[in-house]
LUMLUM-858997 format. One record per atom (N, C-alpha, C): residue in one letter; z, x, y. Coordinates in steps of 0.02 Angstrom, whole numbers, plus 32768, in hexadecimal, padded with zeros to 4 digits. Layout:
! LUMLUM-858997
AZXY ...
END
This chain:
! LUMLUM-858997
MB2573C735408 MB2963C5053FF MB2B23C3C5444 QB2C83BFF5449 QB2E63BE85487 QB32B3C08548F TB33E3C1854CC TB3813C3154DA TB3A03C03550F EB3E13C0A5516 EB4043BE25548 EB3E93BEF558D VB3DA3C2F559B VB3C13C4355DD VB37D3C2355EB SB34F3C2855BA SB30C3C0D55C5 SB30D3BC255CB QB3383BA155A4 QB33C3B5855A9 QB3583B4255EC EB38B3B665603 EB3A93B545644 EB3783B62567D LB3543B985678 LB3223BA856AC LB2EC3B7356AD KB2D63B5D5673 KB2A33B285670 KB2BD3AE95692 RB2FA3AD65683 RB3163A9A56A3 RB31A3AA156EF LB32C3ADD5706 LB3333AE9574D LB2EE3AE65770 IB2BB3B035751 IB2783B01576E IB2603AB85772 DB26B3A92573D DB2563A4C573D DB27B3A255774 KB2BB3A32577A KB2E33A0F57AC KB2CC3A1E57F4 MB2B63A5D5800 MB2A43A725843 MB2583A6F584F NB2323A57581E NB1E93A595821 NB1CF3A3C5863 IB1E339FF5873 IB1C739DE58AE IB1DD3A0058EE SB21C3A1458F2 SB2363A335930 SB2193A78593C LB2063A9B5906 LB1EB3ADE590D LB1A23ADE5925 RB17E3AA95917 RB1353AA95924 RB1243ABA596C PB13E3A96599F PB12B3AA759E4 PB1433AEC59FA VB17B3B0159DF VB1953B4459F1 VB1663B7A59D8 IB14E3B71599B IB11F3BA2597E IB0DD3BA359A5 LB0C43B6859B6 LB0843B6559DA LB08B3B865A1E DB0C23B775A41 DB0CC3B965A83 DB0D53BE25A7E KB0F63BF75A49 KB0FE3C405A3F KB0BA3C615A31 QB08F3C3F5A0C QB04C3C5A5A00 QB0273C645A41 FB0293C325A6D FB0063C375AAD FB0253C6E5AD9 EB0663C795ACF EB0883CAD5AF6 EB0733CF35AE1 IB0713CFF5A9E IB0613D425A86 IB0153D4E5A81 AAFEE3D185A80 AAFA53D1F5A7B AAF853CE85AA6 PAF883CF05AE8 PAF6E3CBB5B15 PAF253CA95B08 YAEFE3CD95AEE YAEB73CCB5AE3 YAEAB3C985AAC TAEDF3C875A85 TAED73C545A51 TAEE33C0D5A6B KAEF43C095AAB KAF063BC75AC6 KAECB3B975ACA GAE903BB15ADA GAE553B865ADE GAE5D3B515B13 TAE3F3B175B06 TAE443ADF5B36 TAE883ABF5B36 NAEAB3AC35AFD NAEEE3AA75AF7 NAEF33A5F5B0E SAEC33A365AFC SAEC739EE5B0B SAEFF39D05AE3 EAF1439945AF7 EAF4B39725AD4 EAF3939655A8C RAEFB39525A7F RAEE539445A3C RAEE639845A11 RAECE39BB5A2F RAECD39FA5A0A RAF143A1259FD RAF413A075A2D RAF863A1C5A24 RAFA639F659EA EAF9A39B559E6 EAFB7398D59AF EAF9D39A5596C AAF5C39B65969 AAF4039CF592A AAF5E3A125918 SAF693A3D594A SAF883A7E593D SAFCF3A765924 LAFF43A485941 LB0393A3C592B LB03B3A2358E2 QB00C39F858D1 QB00939E0588C QAFF83A19585C DAFCA3A455870 DAFB83A7F5846 DAFF43AAD583B IB01B3AB75870 IB0573AE1586A IB0883AC15839 GB08C3A7F583A GB0B73A5C580B GB0A33A6957C3 YB0613A6A57B5 YB0493A7A5772 YB05A3AC25760 NB0503AF05790 NB0613B365782 NB0AA3B3D576D LB0D63B1C5791 LB11D3B205782 LB12D3B01573E SB10D3AC9572F SB11A3AA756EF SB1053AD256B4 YB0CA3AF056B8 YB0B33B1B5682 YB0DD3B5A567C LB0F13B7656B5 LB11E3BAF56B4 LB1603B9E5692 AB17C3B6556A4 AB1BC3B505687 AB1B73B47563B QB1813B285624 QB17A3B1C55DD QB1713B5E55B7 AB14A3B8B55D1 AB1403BCC55B0 AB1823BF355AC IB1A93BF055E2 IB1E93C1355E2 IB2193BF555AF EB21C3BB355AD EB24B3B92557E EB23C3BA75536 LB1FC3BAC5525 LB1E93BBC54E0 LB1DF3C0654D5 NB1F03C2E5507 NB1EA3C775501 NB1A33C8954EA SB1713C6C550C SB12C3C7554F8 SB1013C8B5533 PB0FE3CCC5541 PB0D13CE45576 PB0893CCF556C NB0743CCA552C NB02E3CB7551D NB01C3C73553B LB04C3C45553E LB03E3C03555B LB02D3C0955A5 FB0523C3555C8 FB0443C3C5610 FB0053C64561C VAFF73C9455F0 VAFB83CB955F5 VAF7D3C8A55EA SAF833C5F55B7 SAF4E3C2F55A9 SAF433C0055E4 YAF793BE75601 YAF743BBB563B YAF523BE05675 SAF663C1E5681 SAF4A3C4456B9 SAF003C5056AF NAEEB3C5C5672 NAEA43C665663 NAE7D3C26566E WAE993BEE5657 WAE773BAD5663 WAE723B9F56AE LAEA83BAD56D3 LAEA93BA0571B LAE743BCB573E KAE6E3C095728 KAE3C3C375744 KADF63C1A573A GADE73C0456FD GADA53BE856EF GAD973BAA5718 LADCA3B80571F LADC23B425745 LADB43B51578F MADDA3B8057AC MADD03B9157F3 MAD8A3BAE57FF LAD743BD857D0 LAD303BF457D7 LACFB3BBE57D4 DAD043B8F57A6 DACD33B58579F DACD23B2C57DE LAD0C3B2657FF LAD103AFD583B LACFB3B235879 GACEE3B645872 GACD83B8C58AB GAD0F3BA758D6 FAD4D3BA858BC FAD863BC258E2 FAD913C0C58D1 SADB13C2E58FE SADC03C7558F5 SADFD3C7D58C7 IADF83CAB5897 IAE313CBA586C IAE673CDD5895 TAE543CFF58CB TAE853D2158F5 TAEB93CF1590F SAEA33CB45923 SAED33C84593E SAF043C6D5908 VAEEE3C6A58C9 VAF1A3C575892 VAF4D3C8F5885 IAF363CCD5887 IAF633D06587E IAF983D0658B5 EAF823CFB58F2 EAFB33CF9592A EAFE43CC05921 NAFCC3C885905 NAFF93C5058F8 NB02E3C6358C4 FB0193C86588F FB0493C9D585C FB07B3CCE587B RB0633CFA58A7 RB0913D2958C8 RB0C33D0558F3 AB0AB3CD25917 AB0D93CAA5940 AB10C3C865914 MB0F53C6D58DB MB1223C4B58AC MB1593C7B5895 KB1473CB85887 KB1783CE95871 KB1AB3CF758A9 IB1943D0258E5 IB1C13D10591E IB1F23CD75928 VB1D83C9A592A VB2033C5F5937 VB2353C5558FF MB21F3C5E58C1 MB24D3C535889 MB2843C885888 LB2733CC65897 LB2A63CFB589A LB2D73CEE58D3 DB2BF3CD05908 DB2EB3CBF5941 DB3193C855932 NB3053C595905 NB3293C1A58FB NB34D3C1358B7 FB3413C43588A FB35F3C3E5848 FB3933C75583E PB3C73C675816 PB3FB3C9A5809 PB3DC3CDB57ED VB3FC3D1357FD VB3E23D5457EA VB3DB3D5C579F DB4023D375778 DB3FE3D3C572F DB3B83D2A5715 YB3923D03573C YB3513CEC5726 YB3183D165741 HB3273D46576D HB2F23D695791 HB2C33D905764 TB2DD3DB15731 TB2B33DD95705 TB2803DAD56E0 IB2983D7556C5 IB26C3D4856A1 IB2363D2C56CF IB24A3D15570A IB21A3CF9573A IB1E53D2C574B SB1FB3D69575B SB1CB3D9D576F SB19B3DAE5737 EB1B53DB656FA EB18B3DC956C2 EB1543D9656B4 YB1673D5656B4 YB1363D2256A4 YB1023D1A56DB IB1183D1A5719 IB0E73D115750 IB0B93D4E5754 EB0D33D895747 EB0A93DC55749 EB0743DC55712 IB0843DAB56D6 IB0503DA856A3 IB01B3D7556B6 GB02F3D4156DA GAFFE3D1156F4 GAFD03D315727 IAFED3D585755 IAFC63D7A5788 IAF963DAD5768 KAFAF3DD05735 KAF843E005712 KAF493DDE56F2 EAF543DA456D2 EAF1E3D7F56B3 EAEEC3D6756E7 LAF043D4F571F LAED83D375754 LAEAC3D70576F GAEC63DAD576D GAEA13DE65787 GAE6D3E025757 QAE6E3DED5718 QAE3D3E0456E7 QADFA3DE156F2 DADC43E0256DD DAD833DE356DF DAD843DA456B3 FAD673D7056CB FAD683D3156A5 FAD323D33566F IAD473D255632 IAD183D2055FA IAD163CD855E4 PACDF3CB455F1 PACDC3C6D55E0 PACE53C625595 DAD073C2C5583 DAD0E3C1A553D DACC93C0A5520 EACBF3C1E54E2 EAC813C0B54C0 EAC823BC154AF SAC483BA654A8 SAC433B605495 SAC623B555450 YAC813B1C5447 YAC9D3B0B5405 YAC663AF853D4 IAC2A3AEC53ED IABF23ADA53C2 IABC73B1953B9 DABD03B3A5381 DABAE3B785372 DAB693B695354 PAB333B7C5376 PAAEF3B6D535D PAAE23B895317 AAB083BBC5303 AAAFC3BDA52C1 AAB1C3BB25289 KAB463B82529A KAB6A3B5D5267 KAB413B20524F PAB4B3B0C5210 PAB2A3ACF51F8 PAB3F3A935222 YAB123A66522C YAB1E3A275251 YAB293A31529C SAB1D3A6F52B5 SAB253A7952FD SAAF23A505325 KAAB63A49530B KAA833A21532D KAA9A39D85332 HAAB839BF52FD HAAD0397A52FE HAB0939725331 AAB3439A45334 AAB6B39A35365 AAB4F39A353AC LAB1E39CE53B8 LAB0139D253FB LAADC3991540D DAABA397453DC DAA97393553E8 DAAC938FD53F7 FAAFF38FC53D1 FAB3338C853DD FAB4F38D15423 LAB5E390E5436 LAB7A391B5479 LAB48390654AF AAB09391654A5 AAAD6390354D7 AAAD138B754DD YAAD2389454A5 YAAD1384B54A7 YAB0E383154CD AAB48384E54BE AAB87383754DD AAB8638435528 LAB70387F553D LAB6D388E5584 LAB3A386155A8 GAB07384C5583 GAAD4382055A0 GAAE537D6559B GAB2037C75581 GAB343781557B GAB0F375B5545 KAAF1377E5515 KAACA375E54E0 KAAF7375254A3 RAB21372054A8 RAB5237115475 RAB3137005432 HAAFD36D55434 HAADD36BF53F7 HAABD36FA53D2 EAA9A372653F7 EAA79375E53D8 EAAAB378E53B8 AAAE3379953DA AAB1737C553BF AAB3337A9537E SAB413768537E SAB5C37475343 SAB2A374A5309 QAAEA373D5317 QAAB8373D52E2 QAAAD378352C5 LAAB537B652EF LAAAE37FA52D7 LAAE13808529F IAB2037F452AB IAB5438005279 IAB4A37D5523B LAB3A37955245 LAB323768520C LAAF7377D51E0 SAAC3379851FF SAA8A37AF51D7 SAA9D37EB51AC LAAC9381651C6 LAAE0384F519F LAB0838385162 VAB323805516D VAB5937EA5135 VAB2A37CE5100 KAAF837A85115 KAAC9378A50E6 KAAA237BF50BF NAA9A37FA50DE NAA75383050BD NAAA3385D5094 GAAE23847508C GAB0F386B505E GAB3938A2507C VAB3A38A950BE VAB6538DC50DC VABAD38C450D6 PABDA38ED50BA PAC2038D950B1 PAC4238C750F3 IAC6D389550F1 IAC913880512D IACBA38BA5149 KACD938E0511D KAD0239195133 KACD7394A515B TAC9B39565145 TAC6D39835169 TAC5C396851AE IAC50392751B1 IAC40390751F1 IAC7A390E5222 YACB739055208 YACF2390C5233 YACF93954524C LACF83984521D LAD0839C9522F LACCF39ED5253 EAC9139E0523F EAC593A06525B EAC3739E45296 IAC4239A3529F IAC20398052D6 IAC5339625306 LAC78393052F0 LACA4390C531E LACDB3938533B QACFA39625311 QAD2F398D532A QAD1339C0535B KACDA39DD534B KACBC3A0F5377 KACA839F053BA VAC8E39B353B8 VAC7C399053F5 VACB93981541F QACEF396B53FF QAD2C395C5424 QAD48399A5445 YAD4939D35422 YAD603A12543F YAD343A25547B EACF33A1D5473 EACC43A3054A8 EACCE3A0454E5 VACD939C454DA VACE439955511 VAD2439A85537 GAD5939B95512 GAD9639CF5532 GAD8B3A0E555C HAD633A3C5542 HAD533A795567 HAD2B3A6955A6 LACFA3A3D559F LACD23A2A55DA LACFC3A095610 WAD2C39E155FB WAD5839C1562C WAD8639F4564D HADA43A215624 HADD13A52563F HADAF3A815671 TAD6F3A8C5667 TAD4A3AB85694 TAD253A9256CA NAD363A5256D1 NAD1D3A285708 NACD23A1D5704 KACB63A2056C7 KAC6E3A1556C0 KAC5E39CB56B2 IAC8F39A6569C IAC87395D5697 IACC5393D56B5 SACBF38FD56C7 SACF738DA56E7 SAD2738BF56B2 IAD6138AA56C9 IAD91388B569B IAD75384A5680 AAD4D382756A8 AAD2E37E95690 AACFD37F85656 QACD5382D565D QACA838405627 QACCE385455E8 EAD04387955F2 EAD2D388E55B9 EAD4938525594 HAD62382155BA HAD7D37E4559B HAD4637BD5577 YAD0C37BA5595 YACD437955576 YACC137B45533 IACBA37F65532 IACA6381854F4 IACDC381254BF TAD1B381654D4 TAD52380E54A5 TAD5137C85486 SAD45379654AF SAD4237525495 SAD0637495467 LACCF376C5475 LAC94376A5449 LACA437895405 IACC637C15405 IACD937E053C6 IAD0837B3539F QAD36379253C2 QAD63376353A0 QAD3C37295381 LAD08371153A4 LACDE36DC5389 LACBB36F35349 VAC9F372F534B VAC7C37495310 VACAC375252D6 IACE8376A52E4 IAD1B377252B0 IAD2A372F528F SAD3136FB52B9 SAD3F36B8529D SAD0736A05270 QACC936B35280 QAC90369F5257 QAC8F36C45213 LACB336FC5210 LACB4372351D3 LACED370F51A4 YAD1B36E451BB YAD5536D25192 YAD4236B6514D PAD0E368B5147 PACFE36715104 PACED36A850D2 FACD736E250EB FACC6371A50BF FAD03374550AF IAD39373B50D5 IAD75376550CE IADA73747509E LADAF370550A1 LADE636E3507E LADD436D15036 NADB236FD5014 NADA036F04FCE NADAC372D4FA1 NADE2374F4FAE NADEF378D4F89 NAE2B37874F5B KAE2A37AC4F26 KAE5F37AB4EF5 KAEA037C64F14 PAED737A04F11 PAF1537B64F30 PAF3437F14F0B NAF56381C4F32 NAF7938554F12 NAFC5384D4F15 NAFDB38114F2A NB02238004F2D NB04A382A4F5F KB02838404F93 KB04938644FC9 KB03F383D500A TB07138425036 TB06F381B5074 TB074384950B1 LB04B383A50E3 LB04D385E5123 LB05A382C515B IB089383D5187 IB091381951C7 IB07A384851FE SB0503830522B SB03838595263 SB044383352A4 AB057385852D8 AB06538375318 AB061386A5350 CB0503850538C CB055387753C9 CB098386753E9 IB0B738985408 IB0F9388D5425 IB0F538605462 SB12F384B5478 SB134382054B4 SB114384354F0 GB0E8381F5512 GB0C6383A554D GB084385A553F EB076386A54FF EB038388B54EC EB003385754DB LAFCB385854FF LAF98382554F7 LAF5B383C54D0 HAF58387C54BF HAF1E3898549C HAF2738905451 EAF08385C5435 EAF15384B53F0 EAEDA385553C0 IAE9F386253DB IAE64385F53B0 IAE633897537B GAE7B38D2538D GAE7E3908535C GAEAB38F75322 LAEE338D75332 LAF1338C452FE LAEF7388A52D4 RAECF385F52F3 RAEAF382952CE RAE7E3846529A MAE58387852AF MAE2A38995280 MAE5138B95247 LAE8838DB5257 LAEB138FA5224 LAEC938C751F1 SAEE1388E5209 SAEFB385A51DD SAEC4383F51B0 DAE89383651CB DAE51381C51A3 DAE3D384E516C IAE3E388E517D IAE2B38C1514B IAE5F38C45113 FAE9F38BB5125 FAED338B650F2 FAEC6387950C5 EAEB2384250E5 EAEA3380550BF EAE6A3812508E LAE38383750A4 LADFF38485079 LAE163870503B EAE4B38965044 EAE6538BF500D EAE99389A4FE3 GAEA038584FEF GAECB38304FC4 GAF1238254FDE WAF20383F5019 WAF6338345036 WAF6937EC5050 DAFA537D1504D DAFB43791506E DAFCB37A350B4 TAFA4379250E6 TAFB237A9512A TAFC937705157 WAFF737825183 WB011375551B6 WB007377751F9 FAFCF37655219 FAFBF3781525B FAFDF37555290 LB010377052B4 LB036374952E4 LB01A374C532B GAFEA37795336 GAFC837795377 GAFEC37A053AC AAFDC378F53EB AAFF337B55425 AB03037955445 NB05537C15468 NB08A37AB5496 NB0BD377E5474 LB0D73794543B LB107376C5415 LB14E37835424 PB17C37555432 PB1C23768543E PB1E0378C5401 DB20C37BA540F DB22A37E353D9 DB24A37B853A3 QB270378553B7 QB295375E5386 QB26637385358 EB22C37245371 EB1FC37015346 EB1E037305311 IB1D4376E5323 IB1BC379F52F3 IB1F237AC52BD IB22F37B352D3 IB26737C052A4 IB27137855275 SB26C37485290 SB274370D5265 SB23D37095231 MB1FF371B5245 MB1C837195216 MB1D1374D51DF IB1EA378851F0 IB1F637BB51BE IB22937A3518B KB25F378551A4 KB293376D5177 KB27837365149 DB24C370D5163 DB23136D5513C DB1FE36EC5108 KB1D03717511C KB198372A50F0 KB1A6376850C6 KB1D7379050DB KB1E937CD50B6 KB1AB37F750A6 PB188380F50D8 PB14A383550CD PB157387950AE DB1243894508F DB12838D85076 DB121390B50AE VB0FA38F950E2 VB0EF3925511B VB0EB38FB515A LB10639165191 LB0FF38F851D3 LB0D4392651FE AB0A0390B521D AB07539325249 AB07E391A5291 LB08F394752BE LB09A39375304 LB06A395F532F SB04D393E5361 SB01A395F538A SB02D396053D4 VB01D399953F4 VB02539A2543C VAFE739C35458 TAFCB39A7548C TAF9239C654AE TAFA739E754EF MAFD139C55516 MAFE639DF5557 MB0243A0B554F TB01F3A485567 TB0543A79555E TB0973A605579 FB0963A3B55B0 FB0D63A2655CE FB0F839EE55A6 HB0DB39DA556E HB0FD39AA5541 HB12139CD5508 LB11F3A0F5505 LB13D3A3354CD LB1893A2954CA DB1A83A225505 DB1F13A175503 DB20239D554E3 KB1D839A254EC KB1E3396254CB KB1DC39685480 LB1AB3991546A LB1A2399C5423 LB1E039BE5405 TB1F939F15428 TB2343A155410 TB26F39E55408 KB27839BA5439 KB2B0398A5437 KB2A7395753FF LB268394153F4 LB25B391153BE LB26B3930537B IB254396D536F IB262398E532F IB2AC39965325 QB2D139A6535A QB31939AC5353 QB33A39695343 KB32039345362 KB33B38F15352 KB32E38DF5309 IB2F338F152F0 IB2E238E252AA IB3123907527B RB3203945528A RB34E396C5260 RB39639525267 DB3A9393F52A4 DB3EC392352AF DB3F638E1528A AB3BE38BE527C AB3C2387F5257 AB3C6388A520C GB3C938CA51F8 GB3D038D951B1 GB38E38D7518A IB35738D951AE IB31438D6518E IB2FC391D5181 SB2E9392C5144 SB2D2396F5131 SB28739735125 TB263393D5135 TB21A393C512B TB1F93979514B PB1CD399D5129 PB1AA39D55148 PB18139BE5184 IB18639E351BA IB16439D151F8 IB12E3A045208 MB0F139EC5210 MB0B83A155221 MB0A13A025268 VB0953A335292 VB0813A2652D7 VB03C3A4252E4 GB01C3A295318 GAFDA3A42532B GAFC83A2C5371 GAF923A48538A GAF7B3A3853CD GAF6D3A7753F6 YAF533A6D5430 YAF3B3AA4545B YAF6E3ADD5465 PAFAD3ACE5477 PAFDB3B065484 PAFE63B335447 FAFE63B15540B FAFF33B3C53CF FAFB93B6A53BD NAF7D3B5B53D5 NAF443B8653CA NAF473BC453F8 NAF6D3BBE542F NAF743BF6545E NAFAF3C23544D DAFE03C08542B DB01A3C305415 DB0293C1C53CE RB0153C45539F RB0183C325358 RB05D3C3C533A TB08E3C4E5363 TB0D43C4F534C TB0FB3C15536A LB0D93BED5392 LB0FB3BB853B8 LB11C3B84538C WB0FF3B785351 WB11B3B455324 WB1633B555311 KB1733B95530B KB1B83BA852FB KB1E73B975335 KB1CF3B9F5372 KB1F83B9653AD KB2093B4D53BA VB1DF3B1F53A1 VB1ED3AD853AB VB2123ABA536F GB21E3AE4533C GB2463ACC5303 GB21F3AAE52CA AB1DC3AB652CA AB1B23A995295 AB1B33AC65257 DB1953AAC5221 DB1903AD351E3 DB14E3AF751DC GB11F3AE75209 GB0DE3B095207 GB0AE3AED523A WB0733B0A523B WB0413AF9526E WAFFC3AFA524E AAFD03ACF5267 AAF8B3ACD524E AAF5B3ACB5289 MAF263AF25284 MAEF63AF552BC MAEC23ABD52BA DAEB73A9F527F DAE863A6A5279 DAE953A41523A PAE743A095230 PAE8439DE51F7 PAE7D3A0051B3 DAE4B3A2C51AC DAE413A4E516C DAE7C3A7D515D HAE903AA25190 HAECB3ACE518A HAF093AA4517C AAF0E3A6A519C AAF483A3E5193 AAF4E3A26514B LAF153A15512D LAF1539FF50E7 LAF313A3450B9 KAF1A3A7150C1 KAF303AA85096 KAF7A3AB650A1 FAF8E3AB450E1 FAFD43AC350F0 FB0023A8C50D6 AAFED3A4D50DE AB0153A1550C5 AB01E3A19507A AAFE93A2E5057 AAFEE3A35500E AB0233A694FFC RB0253AA05022 RB0583AD35015 RB09E3AB95024 LB0A43A93505B LB0E53A77506D LB1003A495037 TB0D43A1E501C TB0EA39EF4FEA TB0FA3A134FA8 EB0D63A484F9A EB0E63A6F4F5D EB12B3A8F4F63 LB13A3AAA4F9F LB17B3ACA4FAA LB1B33A964FA6 AB1A53A5A4FC5 AB1D83A254FC4 AB1E33A0A4F7E GB1AC3A0A4F55 GB1B139EF4F12 GB1D23A1E4EE1 
END
């Protein structure tokens, strides 16, 4: 649950983010000179940017009273630094410097919260790193097809990847299965590979566009289902560009007979609200991938309620998988970890509303 103190502290951290960065970096070099390295201008700028991310994730976790969000971020940061060949010790010293500087510059009323959150981050950084398992489990059905699709995508073989999926459709594999067992698993794996610096952002974008192409080729097989007279609106909040997971969710709802309105990425709040008023959906699905966009989601949900709209709101995305109580803190009516879970949950929401 958000409190006045946590909200105000979040605003203060955001306000001071840029000014704190060089102070924290200099404090790190003061308390741990061995972390200074070559300290070239280019490296210093990169370090300052990294500190900005640390502060942003810390602020968001504090606002939502979610230590798990900062633990998750710290674990991801640890894995990334190890993959890049950097010492975790330097990251720990950076967190310690961040704590010292923030305690020196923030009112005493905030000191306990600041210390608690940064210390859990330091504790996580000090744990042995356990790499995440692949999202493509070899023991699962269609894992070979998922691995083949990923290999084609990484090799730039767009035609082969597309033909792999279309041949499965022709052989009677359900579209829903292709989405959940192949395309979704590949998309998760690609995100993991990018987060761990194993593929470039250009490769990630290429594979995402390839999946979007394949999805478009499957539309003729999707739009032929008996309607169930229920409507779904789905959208990514303003600033959020990761839309493919939500697109898959919308298509799977369409397969189940829902009338879906997929609004895509980076949509202004007022446009979403206007669409809800016009279409009067049974369920609204909102997606967030980047943790630092959660405050925008919270504000959007509040605007929707302030507009007198009572439509059930279901949320999903990476942060909600790390803190499974987070949906309550942003004001939603529920959370879904994947499209299949979303279908079942939406059915319950509509039953309750009906």
